[in-house]
N, C-alpha and C positions, 0 to 999 in steps of 0.2 A: 882499764877499770878493774876494780877489785870484785871478784866473785864472792868475797866474804860479806858483801853488803846485800847480797841477794839479787843484784841486778843481772839482767840477761846479757850474755856475750853476743856481740855483733858477728854475723857471718862475714868472713873475709875470703872472697873467692880465690885469691892468689894462694892463700895458705891451706884452703880446704878443697882445692880444685881436683885433687886426685881421689876424693871420696865420692861415693854415690850420694845423690841428693838427700836421701832419707837418713844417711849417717852424719850429715853435717849438723852442727849445733842448731837446734830450733830457736827461732826468734819468737816474739810474742804473736806475730801474725800467723805463725805456723801451728799454734797450739789450738787444739780442737775441743778439749773437755773442760767444762765448768764443774763446780763441786757436786751437783746432782748427777751429772753424767759419770763422774769419777766414782761416786758411791754405787751407782747402778752397775758399773762394771764389776765391782767386787762382790756385789750381791749375786749377779748372774754367774760369776765364776764359782761362788761358794755352794750354790744349790745344785747338787748333782748326785748321781747314784753312788759314786765312789765315796763321797763324804758320808752318805747315809750308811753305807756298808761299814765305814769306820766307826760310826756310832753303834751299830749293831754288834761290832766285835767286842764290845764291853760285856755282852751276854754270851757266856760259853756254856752250852748244854743246859740252858735254862737257868744258870746260876750267874749272878751279876758279879763281875770282877770289881767294879766300882758301883756304889749306890748312887742315887740321884744327886745328892749333895756333892759327893766326890767327883762325879762326872761334870757338874756345873763348875766346880772349883778348878778342875784340871783344864777344862775348856777355856775358862776366863783367864787363867794364868797363861796358857798357850797363846790365846788371842792377844793378851796384853804384850807379851814378848814379841809376837809377830808384828804388831802395830808399831812398837818401839823401833824394831830393826828396820821396818819399812821406812819410817819417818827419818831415821838416821841415814840409811843407805840411799834414799831417794833424793837427798839434798843436793848433791852435785848435779844430777840430771835436772832437777827442778830449777836450780839457780842458773845453770849454764846452757841447758838444752841438749847436752850430749847423751847418746845412747850408751847402753851397758858395754858394748864391745869397744867403744872409745874410752869409757871409764877404766876398763881393764888395763889400758896402756899406762895409766898412771902408776900402777903397781908392777905389772909384768913386762911392759915394753911392747913395742909393735910386733916383734917376732914372737915374744912370749904369749901374746894375746891369742895367737893361732891355736895353741893347745888349750889354754884356759877357757876360751870361748866355746870350744867343742864340748866341754863338760856341762854347759847349759844347752847348747844347740842339739846335740845328738839325742839325749833323753827326751827332749821336747818333741822331736820328730817321731820317735818311737811311740810316745804317748798320743801324739796326733793321730797316728794310724790306729792305735788301739781304741781310742775314744770314738773315732769315726766308724770302726767296724762294729763296736757295741751299738752306736746310734743306728747304723745300717740294719743291724739285726732287729732292732725295735721298729724301724721304718718298714721292714719287710712284714712284720706282724700286722701293721696297720693296712698295708697293701693286700695281704691275704684276706683279712676280714672284709675290706671294701670290695674285693673281687670275688668273694664267695669261695676262696680257696683255689681259684684257677691260676693265680699268679703267685709264685713262690720262688724268689731268686734273690738271695742276700747279696751276691756279687754285684748285680745290677743296681740294687739299692745303695751299695757302698760307693759305686762310681757316681751315682746321682748325688748322694750326700756330699761326697768329696768335691765334686764339681761345683756344687752350690757354695761350699765353704771357700773354695778358691776364688770364685767370683766375688763373694762378699769381702774377702780379705784384700782383694786388689784395691779397694777403696780406703784401706788403712783405718785409722782411728775414727774417721767419719762414719764408716759402717759399724765399727765396734760399738760406738756410742749408741746407735739406734738399736742394734741387735741386742746389746746387753740391757738397755732400758726396757725393751719389750720382754726379754727373757726373765729379767728380775721380777717383773710383775706377775707373769704367767707362772713361773716356778714357785714363787712365794704363795700364790693362791693354791697351787696344788699341795704344797707342804701344809698349808693351813687346813685344807680339807682333810688330809690324812690325820692330822693331829686331832681334829674335832671328832672324827670317827673313832679313833683310839680312845680318847678320853670319855666318849659317850658310851661305848660298848665294852671296853676292856679296862676300865679304871681300877677295878678290884685286883685283877691279876698283876697289873703294872705296879700298883701300890705294894702288894705283898712281895713280888719277886724282884723289884728294882728299887723302889723308893725306900722301903724299910729294910733292904738287904744290909748286911754288915759291911761288905766291901773291904777295901784296904787303903790305908794312907801310906803304905810303904812303897817298895820298889814298883809294884804295878801302877800306883798312882803317878809316880814321876815318869815311869815308862810311857804312860798314855799321854802325858804332857809332851814328851818328845815325839810321839807318833802324831799327835794333833799338829804340832809345829812342822813336822816333816812334810805335810801336805802343801805347805807354803814355802818350804825352804828354797826351792828353785825359783819361785816367783819373786820373793823379796831380794834374792841375789841380784836379779836383773831389774830392780825397782826403777832405775833410771829410764828404762824403756817406756815406762808408764808416766812417771812424774814429769818428763819433758813435754808431755802432751797436756798437762794441767795448766790452766790459766794462771798467770802470775798474781801476786798480791796476797797470797794465803800464808799465814805464819806457820812456823814449824809445828807449834802445838795444835793448830787447827788442822793441819795436814795429818797429824797423828790421829785425830778424830775421824778424818775421812777414811781411815783404814779401820779403826777400832769399831765404829758404829756399824758399818755394813757387814764386816766380817762376823761380828757378834750376832747380828740379825740373821744372816744367811748360814754361816758355818755352825753357829750355836744351835739354831733351830733344827737344822738337818741332823746334827749329831744326836740331839735329844729325841727327835722323831724316830731316828734309826734304832736307838736303844729301846724305845717304847714298842716299836714294831716287832723287834726280835723277841722281846718279853711276851708280847701278846700272842704271837704266832709260833714261836719256837724256831723260826728260820732266821739265820744271820744274813742270808742273801736277800736283799730287798726285792729282787726280781721274782723270787718265790714267795716272799712274805706278803707282798701287796695283793697278789691274786688270792692268797689264803684269807686275807682280811675282807675282801669284797670280791666274790667269785661270780663275775658275769662278763658279757662282751664289752660293756661300757668300761669296766675297770681295766680290761686288757688294752683298749685303745688309750685310756687315761695313762696307764703306766708307760706304754710305748711312746706316747707324746712327751711325757716327762723325760724319758731317756734321750729322745732325739733332741729336744730343746736343751737339755743339760749338756749333751755332748758338744753341740755347736757352741754353746756359751763358754764352756771350758776351753775348747780349742781356740776360739777367737781371742781370748785373753792370754792363756798360759802357753799354748803350744804352737802358735803360728808366728807371732811377732818376733820373738827372740831368735829362732832359727833362721828366719828370713834375713834379719840383720847380719847373722853370722855368714850366711851365703853371700850377702853383699860385701862383707869384709873380705872374703876370699876371691870374689869374682869381679867386684866393682860393677855389677849389673844393676839395671833399673829395678825399683822396688816391686813393680808388678810382675816382672819376669822372675824375680827371686821368690815371690809368693807362689807362682806356678810351680817352680822347682821344688819348693818346700812341700807343696801338696802332692806332687808326684812321688817324692821321697817317702811321704807318709803312706801313699798307696802301695809302694813296693817294699815296705818294711815288713811284709808278711804278718800283718796283725791277726789274720785268721788262724795262724799257727801259735802266736804268742798268747792268745786268750784260751787255748786248750789246757785242760787239766794236766796233760803230760808235759806242758811247757812251763808249768807254774814254778818249779824249782829254779829253772834257768832264769826266768823273769825276776824272781825274787832275788837271785844272786846279782843280776844286773842292777836292780834298784839299790841293793845294799852297797855295791861298788861305787856307783856314781854319787849316792847320797853321802858317802863318807867324805867326799871332797867339798860338799856344799857349805858346811859349817866353816872349814878352814878358808874357803874362798871369800866368804862375806867378812870374816874376821880380818883378812889381809886388806880388803878394800877399806874397811872402817879405820883400821890402824893407820893406813897410808894417808887417808884424807884428814882425819881428825888429830892424830897424834904427831905424825911425821911432817905433815904439810900445813897443819893448823888451819885447814879449810881455805888455803890460798893456793890457787892453781891457775896458771896461765893456759887457758884453753887452746889458744893458737898453737902452743908448743905440742899439744897432744895430736894435732893434725899435721904437723910439720914433717914432711917426708925426709928421711935420712937425717933427722935431727936428734934431739935429746933422747927420744923414746924409740929410736930405730932398732935397738938391740933387744936384749931380754935381761931380766933381773934375777940373778941366782938366789937372792935372799927370799923372794916371793915363792919360787918353785920349791926351795928346800923347806920353808915353813909349811907350805901346802902339803907336802909329802909327810912331814912329821905329824901334822894335825890329822891327816887321813889315817896314818898308822895307829895313832892313839884312838881314833874313832872305831877302827876295826877291833881294837882290843876291848872296847866297852860298848858292845852293840846296842844294849838296851838304852844307853844314854849317849849314843854315838854323836848326835849333832852338837850337843853342848860341850862334850869332851873335846871333840875336834875343834870347835870354835875357840875354847879357852887355850888349848895347847898351841894352836896356830897363832893366836893372838900374842902370847908370850914369846913364842919362837921368833916371830917376825920382828918384834921390837928388838930382841937381843941380836938376831942375825943382822939386822939393818944397821944397828949402832956399833957392832963389834966385828963379827966374823966377815961381813961383806961391806964394811964401811967404805972401802976405797973403790969397790967395783959396782955398787948399786948406783942408781941415778943420783946425780948431785942436786939436792933439793934447792940450793940457793940460786940455781940458774933458771928455775921455772916459777919461782914465786912471782906473783903478778904485781906486787908492789915494789919489786926490785928494779 
């Protein structure tokens, strides 16, 4: 049958038997998320301390780099681009049920997928550990207050929080659906409370220092669009991991809204509150700004609970699913075992060292290096699916061992490296530069330089 019609592919055990169950193409009965659950997932993912810090970064030493109008404009442009790429890159996963690591075979081949999948999996594991350590630090604050200061051990809180996340993640998207639904409500209530306090008590300074600020429509404006997009660059790269869990029957345009609406609500509100918070308090670090806003024991618990909930919500969506699939790709292990391994890797990634000020430069360099590959990777996936294959893919061939996709595709790797090199050359606009350069490079390389050595498209078209 043709995947171009939007129908789901049937699982064929003979052709997919060498895969772990969770890497096989999802059928309708395997899908766990309806529209509401899907939107809740993106709200839960978007409301966190990191995104609030991003909003606060607009304010530098009390001076706004962008004013309120420019901030809203940059955020909406970024969210619009994010939503469009999500809806484009999620289509193969939504229509056929394949995860990201299988989607990669279409462009990179089975062997080539080993390297390209690590560019999504390794950073996710690192951030899993970092987010968990930050959450554990906040959990320790709650424990200290509850115990009257007699218990103070971040390491134990880290082990407890990580163990909780591992157990929850073992239930897959069934757990994600309920965790993110609860988190989305709790976290948005917290953000709403902070916004009310800011507007009630600090509206004058916010208006003078941010709303009426001159700001810039130049490079800083476009730079912030890239920064706003950067927070989602890894997630929309692996969009198939999420869309394959969404119930069928939703048009491409409506799926676009399932990204745009929740990301606007969550990401937009957190960025705005972060900017207002930094303006009102003078602190760009929300963990310092929130206590300065309301200094009492209640607010300490309040902030700590926000951090804990935010860490779990982000990890459940962004930092656990994809690396678990990557581990299954390498090991063929059961999903639950792969989840445990992912959790252990997050624990032994030394997050307590990575969050130190002394490690900031090294961590920034790590982020810069892997981020440079994200734009080129998604460009290659989109070119392959839409331009080279015209959305016609025989999914069974993607799972066929020692078949069409057993090797690697030099055109994809070359385009990825060219795009990444371009991204390094223009750091402020790295994602879009890498995306465009890899886009053009992959088309030219596939049609001319590697025409005889890349995969033969006519052998995998489903209508052939």
